[in-house]
N, C-alpha and C positions, 0 to 999 in steps of 0.2 A: 528260547525266545530272546530276542535282542534286548539289551538294556535300554532304559529310557534315554532319550536325548537330553543332554544337559544344555542349559543356557550357556552362552559364550563366557559369561562371567564365572559361572560355576566350573566350567572346564579349565579356565585360567587359574582359578583358585586351587583346584585339585592338582594341576600341573605343578604349581609352586610347592605343594605339599609332598608330592610323590616323585617328581622328576628332578634330577640333579641340576643345580642352579647353573652349572657350566654348559648345559645343553640349551643354547640360545635359540630364541625364536626370531624369524623375520619380523621386522617392525615391532620390536619388543615393547615400545611405549603404547602401541595400540595394535596388537596382533590380529591377523586375519584368520578366522576359523573357516577352513575349507571342508566342505562336506562331500563334494563330488567333482569330477573333472572329465572333460571330453575334448579330444584333439589338443588344441593350444589354449583351451579355456579352463579356468577354475571357477567354482561356484561356492559362495559362502552359505552360511546357515539361513540367510534371508533370500537365497536364490539369486543374488547379484553376481554378474559375470565379470571375471577379471581376465585380461589378456596376459598369458604367462610368457614372460621373456627370460625366465630363470631355469626352467626344468629341463636341463640337458639329459637328465636321467631318463625321462619319459620320451625317448628318442624319436619314436615314430608317432607320438601323440598319446595323450592320456586315454586309458581304457580302449585301446584300439581293438575293434571287434575280432580281427583275425588272431591277434595275440591272446585275447581272452578266450576265444574258442579253443585254440590249441592247448592252452593251459588247463582249461576245464575238462576237456576230453581226456587228456593224459592223466590228470588227477583222479578222474573217475576210474581209470583203468589200472594205473600203477604209479606209485612213487615210493621208492625204496632206496636203501643204501647203494651208493654208486659202485660198490665192489661186486655187485652182481653183473653178469654179462647182459648187455642191452644194446639195441640198434641205435638209439637216439644219440648216444655219446660219440660213437664212431662216425655216424652220418654228419653230426655237427662239426666234429673235428675236420672231416674232409671238406665240408663247405667253407670253413674258415681258412683252410690251407689254400683254397683257390683264390682268396683275396690277398694273400701274402707272397712275398718273394719265395722262390722254391726251396731255399735251404731252411726256412722256418716251418718245419713240418712235424714237430713234436709238441703235443699240447698237454697242459695240466689244467684241470678245471677246479675252481674254488668258489667262494661265496661273495667276495668283495674285492675292490681294487687294492685295499690295504693288504689283504691276504696274498694277492697276486704279487705285489711289490716285495713283500717279505720273502716269498718263495724265490723271486728273481735274485734277491740278495744272497740267499742260500745257494742257488745254482751257480752264481758268479764266483762265490768264495770256494765252493767245492771244485769247480773247474780250474780255477787259477791257482788255488792254494795261497792266495793273498787275502788280506783283510780290508785294506783301505778303500774308501769310496770318495769319488769326486762328484759334487752336486753343484747346481747353479744357485746363486744367491736368490733368496725369497722363495725357494722351491718348497712344495708340499707334496709328499708321496704317500701319506696315510697316517692312521691313528694308532698303529701298533708301536710298542716301545722301540723296536728296531728301526722304524720309519720316522718316528719323531727325531731320532738321532741323526737322520740324514735329511731333515726338513728344516732349513734355516728359519722358515716362517714360524716354526713352533719352538725349536730348541733355544732360540735367542731369548725367549721369555721364560725358559725353564732352567735346565741345568747347564746350558751353554754347549759349546762345540767340543766334541770328543777329539782326541788326538788322531784318530784314524779317519776323521772326516775332513775333507778339503773343499773349500767353497770357492768356486770360480765366479767371476763377474757375470751377471745376467746380460746376455747380448741384446740389450735394449737400445736400439739405434735412435730413439727419441730423447731419452734422458739418461742413458748409460754412460760408461767411461768413454766409449768410442761411438760417435754419432753419425748421422746420415751423410755428412760431408766427407767422411774418411775415405781414403782411396781404396782400401781393402779391408772393410770392417769385419768380414767373416774371418779372415786370417788373423787380424789383430785380437779378436776375442778367443780364437783357437790357441793362439800363442800364450794367452794367459793360462790356459789349461796345461800347456806344455811346461810352463814355469812351475806350476804346482807339482807336476809329475817329477820334474828334475829336483825340486826341493825335497820332496818326499824321499826320493832315492838317496839323496845325500844324507838323510837322517835314518837310512836303513829301513824305510817303509816301502811297501809294494802295493800297487794299485790293483784291486780286484775288479772294480767297475766304475764306469761313468754313468750316472743316472741323470736323465733329463726328460721332462715333459716335452713332447714334440712341439707343442705350442704352450709355453708357460701361461697358466691362467691366473693363479694367485699373484704372480709377479706383475700382473697388469695387462692381460690379454696381449702377450707379446708374439709378434711374428719374427722368427729368427732369420738372420741373413742367410741366403742360399749359399751352400757350400760349407757352412760351419760344421755340420755333423760329420761330413766326410773328413775334414781336417782333424777334428777331435778324435774320431774313430782311429785314424792313422796313428796318432800319438798314443792313444790309450792301448791299442793292440800291440804296438811296439814295446810297450812297458809290461806286456803280459796280461792286460786287463780285457774286459769285454764292455760292449756298449749296450746299455739298457734304454729302450725307448718306452716311456710311460705314456700310453694312449688312453688312460682311464677317462680323461675329460674329452678328448677330441677325436677318438676313433670312430669307425663305422660311418664314414661319408660326411661327417660334419663340415669338413673343409670344402666339400663340393667337388673340387677338381679331382680329388683322389679319395680312396677309401680310408687311407691312413694318413695322419698328419705328417709322419716322417717322410712320406713320399714327396712332400713339397720341396725337400732338399735335392731331389733329383732321382730318377729311376735307378741309377746305378748304386745308390746307397741302400744298404741293408743292415739293420741292427743285428746284434747277436741274440738279444732277448727282447720280446715285446710283451708288455702287460696291458690287460684290458679290464674294464669294469664299467660301472654306471650305465651307459647306454646299451650295453650288451644284452640286457634282459628287459629293457623298457620299464624299469621300476622293480622288477623281480631280482632278488639277490643272486647274481651269478657273475663270475669273473673268470679270467683265463690268463695263462702264461703260454706264449709260443716261443720255441727256441730251436736250436739245431740238434742234429743227432749226436754230434760230438759232446756238446754240453750235457745233454740228457744222459748220455752213456757214462760220463764222469760222475753224475749224480747217483746213478743206479749202482755204480761200481763199489760204493761204500757198503753195499749189502743191507743198508737200512731201508726198510719199506717206507714209502711215502703214501699216505692216503688222506682223503678228505671226505668225511662221511656223506656230506650232502653235495659236495662239488661234482658237477656233472651228472646229477640225478636225472631220471627220465623227464620229469616236469620241467626242470630248468633248461634242459637241452631242447625240449619241444618248443619252449618259449624262445630260446635263442634262434632256432631254425625259423620260427614265424617272423621274428624281427628281420632276419636277412631277406625273407620273402617279401615283406612289406617294403623294405628299402628299395628292392629291385622292382617290384610290381607297380609301386606308386611313384617311381622315379624321384626318390627323395634327394639323391645326390644332385641331380639336375635342378631340383627346386632350391636346394641350399645355395647353389651357384647363382641362380637367377635372382632370388630374393635377397641374398647377401650382397650381390653387386648393386642392386637397387637401393638397399639400405645404406650402403657405403656412399653412394652418390648423394643421397638425401643428407647424410651427416656431413659430407664435405661441402655441400651447399650451405648448410647451417654454419659450418666453420668459417666460411667467408663472411657471414653475417654477424656472428657472435664471437667476440674475442675470448670468451671463457673456454672455448673449445681450442685446445692446443694441438691435438693430434687425433686422427681417425685411422684405425688400423684393423685389419682382420682378413679373414678368408672364409668364404662360405658363410655359415651361420655361427661363426666365432668372431665376434667384433668387439672392439673396445673404443670408447670415446673418452679421451684423456682431457680432463678439465683442469685449467691452470688459472693462477692469479695474474700472471704476467708473462708475455710472450718471450721476453728476454731471459728471465730467470727460470721459467717453466716450473715455478713452485706449485705444488699440488693444491687445487681448489677443493679441499675436503668438505668444507661446509656447504659449498655450492652443490657438490655431488650429493650430499645428504639431503639437501632441500629438493633436488630434482627427483630423487627416489621417493621422498615423501609425497611430493606433488603428483607424481605419476600414480601412486597408490590411490590418491584422492580421485584420480580420473580412471580408476579401475584397470590399471596397468601395473603389474608387478615386475620390478627390476631391482638389481642390487649393484654394489660396487666392489671393486677389487684393486689390487696394486698396493705397494708399500704405503702410499699416502691415502688409501681408500678413496681415491678421486677418479677412478676409471669406471665409467658406466659400462656394464658388460651385457652383451646380448648373446645368450646361448639357449634359445628357445627350443621346443619340440620342432622336429624337421618339417612339419606340415605348416609352419609359419608362412603366411601369405604376403603378397605384395600389398594388399589392403591393410594388413596388420602393420607392416613396415611404415606405410604412409601415415597411419594413425599415430604411431609412436613419434614419428618425426614432427608431426603437427603439434603434438602436446609438448615436446621438447622445445620447439620453436617459441611457443608461448611462455614456457617456464624460463628459458634463457633471456627472453625479452624482459620479463618481470625482474629477473635478477639484475640485469643491466640497468633498468630504470631505478632500482633501489640504490645503486651506487652513485647515481647522479646527484 
């Protein structure tokens, strides 16, 4: 029998008693207690409906019936150690291979994006016999110790930067080192990576891998300049390293035009390793690493067995297959393009009206609205962003912020997000920004 339902206050009190204080809640001053969800909507303990602009994990929509059905049927039949032979894992690997460039045809299944990135680091080091890693500033690649070490977003507040980690400037063309007016911004940022490689070499250090989110999220919903990955990959491979594309946030059609975020760089670009997580299982814990035969062979040549007890189990793979089916059957990539373009237009219209909006950037249903104090200095409007998020919550819309200044409103909703949803968010933001402007007068 299920336990009795707690009041919101009791749940909060028990959370403070039993859950680590570093595990933060959304809206910590007044948390929302969510009891159920469907599609792009969340429902609290009073039955009030919230529009979800946050949950990129629930990729095809909360509680999608097709995903729930496949999970339930497979759970009733079998869920066991992934080291038994089963059809689901090979069928799922084959389906994933059909979405990727041809040379990325070896797969390892895990339980989280963090596990995937940790394995990618191991693969890179075993293949190259090098240790050092280049990452982008403000990057976040996961919560394992190995990944905190390559996540400036985290390590700068902890033990600091390791000698084997090299941090390249984030290719942010709005507020970065090289901006939108630069004659060749992709080359300029890639040359910064080349300088890091050269300096490491002078100090006797060798590069194992360049890690990058295909579209940096924590960094502020950044759209990287086209051609940047190709040039960086050329430099990294010449130094004996490999290119790792972290698709944990943005894979599986979120960008609309393509299935993978790295494909925005051009069809001719192929990473050496791709990591996946979050949306892959629509909320179920599954992740994956895709790589080449050469890298996989170097990993197995050690003679050390790699296994993950639950990674690739029959239930996880049944869910993964169902997610792929829903993306295709419900044309969610096309929806991401259509709704994303519409929302970008609405936000750009608001930008013309409200000076607090400095930049609107995005692709598909990965969009950032960069709030500023001043158009010349582009200083982050952190307090205004906090107010916008709080006010949206009061209007039953959940949204959050990102970026080094916590001033970028981010839109990464379930892929079933609609034109009407976009219109509603824009209308509420218009009123909020009007009120913010009136306060300053």
